[in-house]
LOPAKE-384108 format. One line per field, with one value per residue (C-alpha): residue number from 1; residue in one letter; y, z, x. Coordinates in pm, whole numbers, plus 50000, padded with zeros to 5 digits. Layout:
BEGIN
n	[NUM, ...] .
res	[a, ...] .
c2	[Y, ...] .
c3	[Z, ...] .
c1	[X, ...] .
REM end
This chain:
BEGIN
n	[1, 2, 3, 4, 5, 6, 7, 8, 9, 10, 11, 12, 13, 14, 15, 16, 17, 18, 19, 20, 21, 22, 23, 24, 25, 26, 27, 28, 29, 30, 31, 32, 33, 34, 35, 36, 37, 38, 39, 40, 41, 42, 43, 44, 45, 46, 47, 48, 49, 50, 51, 52, 53, 54, 55, 56, 57, 58, 59, 60, 61, 62, 63, 64, 65, 66, 67, 68, 69, 70, 71, 72, 73, 74, 75, 76, 77, 78, 79, 80, 81, 82, 83, 84, 85, 86, 87, 88, 89, 90, 91, 92, 93, 94, 95, 96, 97, 98, 99, 100, 101, 102, 103, 104, 105, 106, 107, 108, 109, 110, 111, 112, 113, 114, 115, 116, 117, 118, 119, 120, 121, 122, 123, 124, 125, 126, 127, 128, 129, 130, 131, 132, 133, 134, 135, 136, 137, 138, 139, 140, 141, 142, 143, 144, 145, 146, 147, 148, 149, 150, 151, 152, 153, 154, 155, 156, 157, 158, 159, 160, 161, 162, 163, 164, 165, 166, 167, 168, 169, 170, 171, 172, 173, 174, 175, 176, 177, 178, 179, 180, 181, 182, 183, 184, 185, 186, 187, 188, 189, 190, 191, 192, 193, 194, 195, 196, 197, 198, 199, 200, 201, 202, 203, 204, 205, 206, 207, 208, 209, 210, 211, 212, 213, 214, 215, 216, 217, 218, 219, 220, 221, 222, 223, 224, 225, 226, 227, 228, 229, 230, 231, 232, 233, 234, 235, 236, 237, 238, 239, 240, 241, 242, 243, 244, 245, 246, 247, 248, 249, 250, 251, 252, 253, 254, 255, 256, 257, 258, 259, 260, 261, 262, 263, 264, 265, 266, 267, 268, 269, 270, 271, 272, 273, 274, 275, 276, 277, 278, 279, 280, 281, 282, 283, 284, 285, 286, 287, 288, 289, 290, 291, 292, 293, 294, 295, 296, 297, 298, 299, 300, 301, 302, 303, 304, 305, 306, 307, 308, 309, 310, 311, 312, 313, 314, 315, 316, 317, 318, 319, 320, 321, 322, 323, 324, 325, 326, 327, 328, 329, 330, 331, 332, 333, 334, 335, 336, 337, 338, 339, 340, 341, 342, 343, 344, 345, 346, 347, 348, 349, 350, 351, 352, 353, 354, 355, 356, 357, 358, 359, 360, 361, 362, 363, 364, 365, 366, 367, 368, 369, 370, 371, 372, 373, 374, 375, 376, 377, 378, 379, 380, 381, 382, 383, 384, 385, 386, 387, 388, 389, 390, 391, 392, 393, 394, 395, 396, 397, 398, 399, 400, 401, 402, 403, 404, 405, 406, 407, 408, 409, 410, 411, 412, 413, 414, 415, 416, 417, 418, 419, 420, 421, 422, 423, 424, 425, 426, 427, 428, 429, 430, 431, 432, 433, 434, 435, 436, 437, 438, 439, 440, 441, 442, 443, 444, 445, 446, 447, 448, 449, 450, 451, 452, 453, 454, 455, 456, 457, 458, 459, 460, 461, 462, 463, 464, 465, 466, 467, 468, 469, 470, 471, 472, 473, 474, 475, 476, 477, 478, 479, 480, 481, 482, 483, 484, 485, 486, 487, 488, 489, 490, 491, 492, 493, 494, 495, 496, 497, 498, 499, 500, 501, 502, 503, 504, 505, 506, 507, 508, 509, 510, 511, 512, 513, 514, 515, 516, 517, 518, 519, 520, 521, 522, 523, 524, 525, 526, 527, 528, 529, 530, 531, 532, 533, 534, 535, 536, 537, 538, 539, 540, 541, 542, 543, 544, 545, 546, 547, 548, 549, 550, 551, 552, 553, 554, 555, 556, 557, 558, 559, 560, 561, 562, 563, 564, 565, 566, 567, 568, 569, 570, 571, 572, 573, 574, 575, 576, 577, 578, 579, 580, 581, 582, 583, 584, 585, 586, 587, 588, 589, 590, 591, 592, 593, 594, 595, 596, 597, 598, 599, 600, 601, 602, 603, 604, 605, 606, 607, 608, 609, 610, 611, 612, 613, 614, 615, 616, 617, 618, 619, 620, 621, 622, 623, 624, 625, 626, 627, 628, 629, 630, 631, 632, 633, 634, 635, 636, 637, 638, 639, 640, 641, 642, 643] .
res	[m, n, a, g, r, v, l, v, i, p, a, l, e, k, g, r, g, g, g, h, l, i, r, s, l, t, l, v, r, a, l, r, s, l, g, g, e, a, c, l, y, l, p, v, i, s, g, e, r, v, t, p, d, y, p, g, a, v, a, g, l, a, a, g, l, v, d, s, f, n, p, a, w, i, m, d, a, g, q, k, p, e, e, k, k, w, d, l, i, v, v, d, r, f, k, t, s, l, e, e, f, r, i, w, s, a, w, s, p, l, v, g, l, d, e, g, g, v, r, r, d, r, f, d, f, l, l, d, l, l, p, g, p, p, g, i, p, s, p, n, m, t, s, p, e, l, l, p, l, p, k, n, r, r, p, s, f, f, t, p, p, c, t, g, e, g, p, v, s, e, g, a, l, p, p, a, p, f, r, i, l, v, s, f, g, a, e, d, p, a, e, l, s, l, a, a, v, q, a, l, v, n, p, p, g, v, e, i, t, l, v, v, g, s, l, h, k, n, p, a, a, l, q, t, l, t, e, r, s, g, l, r, v, l, k, n, i, g, e, l, r, e, k, l, a, g, y, d, l, l, v, t, h, f, g, l, t, a, f, e, a, l, y, a, r, v, p, v, l, l, a, a, p, g, p, y, h, k, r, l, g, r, r, g, g, f, v, s, v, g, t, g, k, k, e, a, a, r, l, a, r, f, l, y, t, n, n, r, l, d, p, q, k, l, y, a, v, a, g, a, c, e, k, i, a, r, r, y, n, l, e, g, e, r, p, g, d, r, a, r, d, l, a, r, l, l, r, e, f, t, p, i, p, p, d, a, c, p, v, c, g, k, g, e, r, r, n, h, r, v, l, d, r, f, p, r, r, t, y, r, s, c, p, h, c, g, m, v, y, m, l, r, l, s, k, p, s, i, e, y, e, t, d, y, f, f, g, a, y, k, r, q, y, g, k, t, y, l, e, d, f, p, s, l, v, k, t, g, k, i, r, l, k, h, i, r, a, l, l, p, r, a, k, g, g, t, p, r, l, l, d, l, g, c, a, y, g, p, f, l, a, a, a, r, d, g, g, f, s, p, v, g, m, d, p, v, e, d, a, i, r, y, v, r, d, e, l, g, f, p, a, f, q, g, f, f, p, e, s, p, p, e, f, r, g, q, d, f, e, v, i, t, l, w, y, v, i, e, h, f, e, a, p, r, r, v, l, m, e, i, n, r, l, l, k, p, g, g, v, l, a, f, a, t, p, s, f, g, g, i, s, r, l, k, s, r, k, k, f, l, e, k, s, p, a, d, h, w, t, l, w, s, p, r, r, c, g, k, i, l, k, s, l, g, f, r, v, k, k, i, r, i, t, g, h, h, p, e, r, f, p, l, i, g, p, f, l, t, k, k, t, g, p, v, y, s, f, f, y, g, i, s, v, i, f, g, l, g, d, t, f, e, v, y, a, i, k, n, k, r, r, g, p] .
c2	[50514, 50176, 49971, 49814, 49617, 49480, 49223, 48922, 48769, 48489, 48291, 47965, 47848, 47506, 47513, 47813, 47529, 47625, 47856, 48177, 48035, 47921, 48258, 48397, 48215, 48259, 48673, 48669, 48503, 48701, 49038, 48897, 48785, 49132, 49283, 49379, 49278, 49086, 48859, 48595, 48727, 48431, 48604, 48442, 48258, 48253, 48356, 48023, 47855, 47601, 47360, 47427, 47492, 47717, 47919, 47527, 47345, 47654, 47658, 47271, 47297, 47554, 47350, 47102, 47350, 47661, 47584, 47738, 47896, 48004, 47950, 48216, 48503, 48361, 48607, 48511, 48781, 48731, 48857, 49201, 49256, 49635, 49763, 49761, 49995, 49883, 50031, 49783, 49482, 49256, 49074, 48791, 48672, 48545, 48774, 49003, 49041, 49439, 49377, 49233, 49541, 49791, 49658, 49582, 49962, 50104, 49990, 50048, 50097, 49791, 49618, 49357, 49033, 48962, 49007, 48974, 49072, 49345, 49608, 49515, 49884, 50102, 49889, 50143, 49909, 49601, 49399, 49130, 48836, 48632, 48775, 48843, 48836, 49064, 49297, 49386, 49711, 49751, 49698, 49842, 49589, 49263, 49101, 48746, 48818, 48916, 48587, 48385, 48182, 47900, 47896, 47551, 47596, 47355, 47471, 47554, 47440, 47248, 46963, 46670, 46667, 46837, 47024, 47398, 47412, 47350, 47123, 46780, 46553, 46318, 46000, 46135, 46069, 46257, 46009, 45786, 45859, 46125, 46257, 46379, 46588, 46544, 46880, 47014, 47204, 47139, 47062, 46971, 47062, 46925, 46593, 46625, 46475, 46110, 46177, 46347, 46039, 45770, 45920, 45934, 45650, 45361, 45428, 45291, 45563, 45784, 45789, 46014, 46143, 46304, 46582, 46471, 46813, 46821, 46929, 46684, 46572, 46222, 46059, 45734, 45676, 45826, 45596, 45310, 45445, 45499, 45124, 44975, 45183, 45241, 45608, 45746, 46006, 46315, 46401, 46689, 46791, 47199, 47411, 47237, 47490, 47368, 47042, 47120, 47143, 46763, 46703, 46748, 46854, 47015, 46902, 47138, 47414, 47826, 47929, 47996, 47639, 47726, 48063, 47875, 47645, 47836, 48009, 47675, 47665, 47275, 47257, 47330, 47166, 47297, 47096, 47379, 47331, 47557, 47789, 48072, 47893, 47836, 48194, 48283, 47982, 48134, 48450, 48369, 48140, 47810, 47510, 47392, 47061, 47198, 47233, 46977, 46583, 46489, 46696, 46613, 46257, 46350, 46477, 46203, 46320, 46625, 46409, 46086, 45930, 45609, 45564, 45712, 46020, 46233, 46480, 46683, 46799, 46828, 47080, 47288, 47338, 47375, 47666, 47847, 47810, 47980, 48264, 48342, 48329, 48603, 48794, 48807, 48908, 48498, 48358, 48559, 48480, 48674, 48850, 48625, 48837, 48820, 49221, 49227, 48997, 49102, 49143, 49367, 49580, 49610, 49663, 49986, 50099, 50447, 50491, 50684, 51006, 50980, 50826, 51158, 51384, 51535, 51905, 51904, 51657, 51518, 51173, 50853, 50718, 50405, 50602, 50797, 50705, 50563, 50730, 50538, 50295, 50286, 50059, 50168, 50445, 50533, 50842, 50928, 51200, 51350, 51377, 51634, 51892, 51735, 51734, 51494, 51307, 51054, 50752, 50564, 50226, 50400, 50735, 50892, 50876, 51245, 51401, 51786, 51845, 52030, 51824, 51916, 52252, 52148, 51789, 51736, 52123, 52149, 51766, 51914, 52282, 52257, 52476, 52487, 52625, 52949, 52984, 53020, 53286, 53640, 53467, 53359, 53662, 53829, 53599, 53732, 54062, 54015, 53782, 54018, 54338, 54094, 54056, 54461, 54524, 54306, 54446, 54705, 55058, 55073, 55317, 55298, 55018, 54755, 54478, 54130, 53875, 53487, 53272, 52929, 52646, 53009, 52775, 52977, 53328, 53445, 53549, 53730, 53919, 54031, 54103, 54339, 54521, 54539, 54707, 54406, 54280, 53905, 53636, 53276, 52913, 52575, 52226, 52263, 52303, 52484, 52698, 52841, 52943, 53089, 53299, 53420, 53464, 53578, 53769, 53891, 53815, 53615, 53228, 52919, 52578, 52342, 52166, 52379, 52352, 52290, 52674, 52818, 52940, 53245, 53298, 53344, 53612, 53719, 53806, 53857, 54070, 53777, 53389, 53250, 52915, 52889, 52556, 52382, 52322, 51992, 51888, 51879, 51539, 51710, 52060, 52109, 52162, 52361, 52537, 52633, 52725, 52987, 53123, 53120, 53339, 53582, 53897, 53983, 54084, 53909, 53761, 53383, 53318, 52991, 52809, 52479, 52237, 52198, 51889, 52119, 52167, 52094, 51767, 51603, 51681, 51506, 51164, 51172, 50858, 50930, 51288, 51053, 50834, 51163, 51316, 51393, 51119, 51375, 51518, 51421, 51669, 51782, 52111, 52250, 52590, 52593, 52388, 52602, 52903, 52625, 52499, 52800, 52901, 52634, 52735, 53094, 53240, 53438, 53365, 53731, 53599, 53276, 53327, 53016, 53021, 52725, 52708, 52506, 52425, 52150, 51967, 52024, 51639, 51625, 51961, 51957, 51762, 52013, 52314, 52230, 52599, 52785, 53109, 53231, 53258, 52898, 52874, 53200, 53117, 52816, 52944, 53170, 52953, 52792, 53133, 53163, 52834, 52839, 52505, 52617, 52348, 52564, 52843, 53088, 53151, 53483, 53499, 53669, 53606, 53688, 53919, 53702, 53424, 53088, 52882] .
c3	[49840, 49829, 50157, 50202, 50528, 50607, 50901, 50846, 51084, 51090, 51292, 51419, 51724, 51701, 51483, 51254, 50963, 50770, 50510, 50718, 50734, 50395, 50237, 50489, 50386, 49990, 50054, 50228, 50025, 49718, 49844, 49887, 49556, 49518, 49698, 50070, 50325, 50493, 50800, 50941, 51285, 51533, 51812, 52157, 52178, 52503, 52702, 52584, 52299, 52096, 52154, 52296, 51991, 51863, 51521, 51475, 51486, 51239, 51003, 50932, 50900, 50659, 50444, 50378, 50293, 50087, 49836, 49890, 50210, 50419, 50793, 50813, 50720, 51053, 51382, 51659, 51998, 52121, 51835, 51954, 51617, 51813, 51793, 51406, 51157, 50982, 50670, 50702, 50918, 50703, 50978, 50861, 51209, 51084, 51427, 51543, 51950, 52123, 52277, 51950, 51773, 52052, 52027, 51633, 51539, 51759, 51539, 51224, 50955, 50975, 50698, 50790, 50571, 50518, 50894, 51130, 51465, 51690, 51570, 51223, 51108, 51272, 51052, 50847, 50533, 50481, 50215, 50180, 49948, 49994, 50042, 50355, 50508, 50553, 50825, 50888, 50825, 50417, 50318, 50092, 49837, 49828, 49535, 49482, 49210, 49462, 49588, 49465, 49179, 49050, 48660, 48574, 48500, 48266, 47922, 48097, 48393, 48176, 48067, 48042, 48252, 47961, 47656, 47746, 47411, 47628, 47851, 47891, 47754, 47986, 48071, 47961, 48098, 48138, 48063, 48313, 48548, 48707, 48943, 49271, 49503, 49859, 50069, 50420, 50495, 50705, 50993, 50924, 51265, 51184, 51028, 50711, 50521, 50699, 50598, 50236, 50123, 50289, 50116, 49751, 49744, 49623, 49216, 48949, 48746, 49012, 49102, 49468, 49608, 49977, 50095, 50433, 50614, 50819, 51110, 51117, 51435, 51356, 51113, 51235, 51135, 50791, 50741, 50844, 50576, 50277, 50364, 50330, 50033, 49806, 49786, 49667, 49894, 49858, 50164, 50256, 49872, 49909, 49749, 49623, 49346, 49090, 49118, 49109, 48717, 48703, 48871, 48811, 49130, 49433, 49753, 50050, 50257, 50179, 50167, 49993, 49784, 49647, 49477, 49353, 49208, 49076, 48859, 48767, 48638, 48855, 48970, 49338, 49576, 49982, 50272, 50579, 50920, 51093, 51034, 50976, 50670, 50581, 50579, 50325, 50091, 50008, 49995, 49764, 49513, 49542, 49570, 49931, 50066, 50460, 50748, 50953, 50917, 50928, 50578, 50440, 50453, 50243, 49932, 49712, 49646, 49479, 49232, 49192, 49108, 49116, 49237, 48959, 48820, 48694, 48409, 48512, 48863, 48766, 48485, 48768, 48993, 48680, 48600, 48947, 48965, 48654, 48755, 49071, 48885, 48630, 48937, 49086, 48842, 48808, 48441, 48231, 48166, 48384, 48234, 48247, 48572, 48740, 48836, 48972, 49318, 49698, 49711, 49448, 49551, 49912, 49776, 49654, 50004, 50042, 50413, 50570, 50772, 51169, 51376, 51429, 51257, 50987, 51060, 51432, 51526, 51800, 51859, 51804, 51389, 51514, 51712, 51458, 51344, 51005, 50769, 50470, 50230, 49884, 49702, 49813, 49967, 50381, 50473, 50890, 51107, 51340, 51662, 51819, 51543, 51334, 51006, 50746, 50598, 50368, 50375, 50100, 49999, 49741, 49577, 49371, 48971, 48936, 48808, 48878, 48495, 48145, 48115, 48457, 48329, 48026, 47932, 48295, 48313, 47990, 48063, 48421, 48266, 47933, 47829, 47894, 48220, 47944, 47787, 48129, 48225, 48225, 48403, 48665, 48618, 48762, 49037, 49167, 49146, 49381, 49597, 49648, 49799, 50070, 50107, 50071, 50358, 50622, 50554, 50808, 50591, 50453, 50565, 50233, 49948, 49786, 50019, 49878, 49799, 49739, 49607, 49632, 49317, 49114, 48831, 48468, 48723, 48668, 49068, 48978, 48701, 48946, 49239, 48990, 48918, 49260, 49391, 49455, 49447, 49336, 49382, 49248, 49328, 49145, 49078, 48712, 48526, 48224, 48419, 48602, 48291, 48155, 48429, 48412, 48031, 47931, 48274, 48391, 48745, 48976, 49038, 49205, 49059, 49406, 49627, 49931, 50209, 50043, 50054, 49777, 49907, 49793, 50121, 50374, 50577, 50370, 50475, 50286, 50401, 50203, 50150, 49908, 49843, 49547, 49590, 49681, 50036, 49983, 49804, 50064, 50240, 50557, 50578, 50941, 50806, 50553, 50741, 50999, 50726, 50589, 50945, 50934, 50607, 50707, 50895, 51244, 51085, 50750, 50547, 50454, 50212, 50079, 49907, 49921, 49806, 50097, 50377, 50435, 50145, 49934, 49775, 50088, 50243, 49990, 50004, 50241, 50026, 49667, 49792, 49903, 49638, 49430, 49563, 49305, 49408, 49528, 49808, 50124, 50321, 50291, 50466, 50636, 50697, 51027, 51134, 51037, 51293, 51571, 51366, 51223, 51554, 51718, 51458, 51532, 51340, 51316, 51078, 50988, 50664, 50531, 50193, 50077, 49730, 49467, 49473, 49291, 49332, 49032, 49313, 49567, 49610, 49474, 49288, 49176, 48881, 48746, 48795, 48434, 48382, 48567, 48520, 48643, 48979, 49089, 49049, 49177, 49530, 49541, 49508, 49757, 49956, 49943, 50004, 50312, 50457, 50344, 50113, 49891, 49769, 49789, 50016, 50082, 50412, 50472, 50813, 50970, 51165, 51549, 51626, 51751, 51562, 51528, 51606] .
c1	[51641, 51551, 51463, 51786, 51723, 51392, 51325, 51035, 50864, 50661, 50383, 50561, 50341, 50178, 49825, 49966, 50063, 50351, 50216, 50332, 50689, 50730, 50638, 50821, 51137, 51115, 51043, 51340, 51540, 51410, 51482, 51837, 51844, 51731, 52018, 51872, 51986, 51671, 51660, 51389, 51327, 51229, 51102, 50986, 50680, 50503, 50809, 50989, 51139, 50963, 51266, 51628, 51798, 51483, 51683, 51887, 51543, 51400, 51676, 51646, 51264, 51387, 51635, 51348, 51059, 51231, 51552, 51891, 51771, 52077, 52057, 52264, 51961, 51831, 51816, 51657, 51631, 51909, 52147, 51910, 51732, 51599, 51970, 51964, 51823, 51568, 51415, 51092, 50974, 50718, 50497, 50363, 50201, 49824, 49704, 49969, 49941, 49956, 50231, 50407, 50264, 50429, 50742, 50812, 50589, 50904, 51164, 51053, 50740, 50553, 50412, 50119, 50073, 49692, 49747, 49429, 49496, 49332, 49581, 49537, 49418, 49680, 50010, 50159, 50064, 49823, 49869, 49554, 49807, 49475, 49142, 49032, 48719, 48427, 48403, 48763, 48971, 49037, 49378, 49609, 49628, 49452, 49660, 49752, 49918, 50198, 50231, 50570, 50342, 50466, 50653, 50515, 50163, 49892, 49733, 49400, 49136, 48984, 49261, 49278, 48903, 48713, 48820, 48729, 48493, 48161, 47992, 48107, 47890, 47776, 47942, 48219, 48559, 48917, 49204, 49335, 49528, 49326, 49587, 49434, 49683, 49564, 49798, 49694, 50016, 50322, 50117, 49714, 49612, 49212, 49365, 49208, 49417, 49326, 48994, 48983, 49219, 49029, 48688, 48890, 49066, 48861, 48739, 48933, 49130, 49210, 49615, 49601, 49917, 49935, 50171, 50306, 50435, 50721, 50484, 50225, 50067, 49971, 50272, 50228, 49843, 49932, 50247, 49980, 49708, 49944, 50098, 49726, 49603, 49910, 49877, 50177, 50310, 50478, 50787, 50994, 50989, 51094, 50875, 50546, 50417, 50717, 50512, 50118, 50084, 50127, 49772, 49464, 49259, 49424, 49262, 49350, 49209, 49198, 49574, 49910, 49890, 49509, 49591, 49971, 49757, 49516, 49775, 49919, 49547, 49490, 49176, 49083, 48851, 48863, 48799, 48816, 48955, 48774, 48457, 48730, 48847, 48521, 48409, 48737, 48698, 48339, 48397, 48637, 48476, 48591, 48392, 48427, 48298, 48268, 48422, 48610, 48734, 48347, 48278, 48622, 48530, 48212, 48471, 48392, 48019, 48204, 48347, 48224, 47867, 47876, 48164, 48335, 48481, 48191, 48322, 48018, 48125, 48443, 48346, 48213, 48469, 48701, 48449, 48446, 48846, 48917, 48647, 48864, 49177, 49003, 48909, 49221, 49416, 49572, 49514, 49738, 50107, 50374, 50707, 50992, 51165, 50825, 50810, 50454, 50617, 50585, 50991, 51016, 50737, 50910, 51243, 51133, 51019, 51105, 51187, 50931, 51078, 51086, 50793, 50611, 50371, 50559, 50402, 50364, 50651, 50426, 50315, 50388, 50296, 50152, 49919, 49773, 49433, 49423, 49141, 49190, 49431, 49465, 49768, 50074, 49939, 49815, 49673, 49704, 49577, 49769, 49597, 49764, 49761, 49459, 49718, 49604, 49953, 50040, 50288, 50347, 50533, 50727, 50817, 50562, 50652, 50549, 50906, 50956, 51062, 50913, 50631, 50484, 50444, 50351, 50177, 50057, 49976, 49722, 49537, 49424, 49354, 49326, 49602, 50011, 50145, 50272, 49930, 49770, 50050, 49857, 49554, 49861, 49955, 49617, 49568, 49937, 49830, 49543, 49734, 49985, 49697, 49696, 50044, 50096, 49812, 50055, 50376, 50444, 50491, 50807, 51124, 51241, 51399, 51196, 51125, 51261, 51001, 51124, 50809, 50939, 50784, 50809, 50746, 50785, 50722, 50365, 50427, 50735, 50661, 50289, 50544, 50790, 50500, 50336, 50678, 50895, 51259, 51125, 51394, 51250, 51341, 51211, 51338, 51281, 51606, 51402, 51140, 51478, 51601, 51337, 51219, 51642, 51711, 51312, 51200, 51515, 51537, 51750, 51585, 51763, 51752, 51690, 51451, 51334, 51384, 51812, 51896, 52163, 52455, 52330, 52036, 52327, 52298, 51995, 51653, 51330, 51002, 50792, 50825, 50533, 50411, 50122, 50028, 50366, 50348, 50173, 50456, 50698, 50719, 50857, 50648, 50769, 51126, 51041, 50815, 51124, 51375, 51115, 51104, 51485, 51515, 51233, 51250, 51021, 50696, 50748, 50518, 50429, 50149, 50055, 49767, 49659, 49438, 49179, 49056, 48750, 48600, 48274, 48496, 48596, 48281, 48119, 48264, 48632, 48729, 48713, 48868, 49182, 49184, 49164, 49423, 49772, 50078, 50260, 50057, 50173, 49973, 49620, 49577, 49244, 49139, 49049, 49369, 49634, 49644, 49751, 49946, 50146, 50167, 50383, 50634, 50652, 50398, 50057, 49809, 49648, 49373, 49235, 49106, 48860, 48882, 48836, 48463, 48239, 47896, 47853, 48007, 47750, 47584, 47194, 47175, 47550, 47472, 47206, 47417, 47601, 47596, 47811, 47583, 47224, 47109, 47048, 47419, 47476, 47287, 47441, 47811, 47703, 47614, 47981, 48140, 47912, 47998, 48392, 48324, 48577, 48806, 49108, 49227, 49486, 49688, 49852, 50055, 50332, 50661, 50686, 50862, 51195, 51406, 51312, 50955] .
REM end
């Protein structure tokens, strides 16, 4: 199921310009076009509405900024958005306050766009569509390519200023007129437009066009300037990005328009309204004239020599912009349907389970520490039980089908699952010894064993040889058919904890999950259902990758980055006892497995041969200190029903 209801919250305060609003309006319209029920939400600002008719004023502004935007898509606080069920809330507020974060995170999972507030690292997902400054928590993705980029593009950054075939010869001039567009957003709070235009208007062969934003604080001064200088003026032009390709240079500040121009292959020269934008521009690699009106007034020195356009300076600006475009994947063509845009990414979002730890069920997710972020994935840690769990923007692409046990298995282990069958049976027999030791002495009959995620049945085969009556369950139809037809065991296809009707009224002495429990998005529900199916005193046994092993200790970030896309939880041996106790089990034995001395830092690269005294020594160290990358848990159900 994809995100159907999305609430988008823009920045609207004075001094924030119009970029956040334009981007939010565009996103709502795009989500609507994809079939979603997206709305723009207008929160109360500083306890008061900006105008007596706040929604109406924004609706009027929206009509001038974004084409085909329906005012009915706008909500305000009076419509009580908190009473609706939102799949996702997208916050484009620049700096979200703590109060806002607490309110909105109680409504739905939050995605922060270019978020710079103190709560940045608590968002479920962080998407920086524009590269952020150094020193802030890393986002899940930095992707200018997800912006609503223009369809109209120039052939290259170097036309017409230069040919792109090498440095421009000294004295060569671009064809006249050379068209410069000056745009500092809908508001231009630092009043850079006046200073920039005054610096650029004199040379011959240069045509200046000024974008006068609908929120500009000093429209009278701009009007006087344009009347005196004969500038071209653009007002209420709707979406500016489609007009950018008609110009040879854009003068602006760091923001959406700058990156839209990069995709349109229009060279960009920046002037910063303040130190923050200056830092952003410098980190992004742009050529910048500096900060404030005083520096903007010196624009001419970056473009002109002796009051004429300087081709070498133009070439330097264009070359810098081409490098930025290449760095952020903005140089190539996009598919006709523009598949890599923000709206499509958000529509793939799969609603997140309830706002609590998926294992212990305690706490609020917004207060669970974020460990690391990767594209489409965020890892949090529950402060109550210590479980590390994953949130995803969309479901993993892994399909539990036949290839999962053949192609994918062989790529990881060098042989198919069935080729590895004898080895898996041997491992199963070792595990059954530990299980048998925990079962009460049989008073007659054969103990029934349910193997969840049984695959093609090697553990079932080992269980039969060990005196058990095995039953299997797995989502892969071909595997279940093999277990039934080739091995002769009862087996059921399905996704646990949805149990088949045959399980009703039945009890099992043993339930096992070998490298399966981490694949469940909601393991608490799974373990509760296992508890229901087990007899009192019955055995729960499972194996899983270890968050306490050498690979994680060596580098947590690399460990999480390489963690399979369908591993929703990451278990630690020392946390299992407390977690399982809360669900009605008592851990009796934990076996640390998967010892790999070759993964040790420093010494590991020298342990290429898995033989000899040195390897054996470090293998022993791994065993003594429990540094294996996997482990097995053997627990019994308490003498009562339910956790």
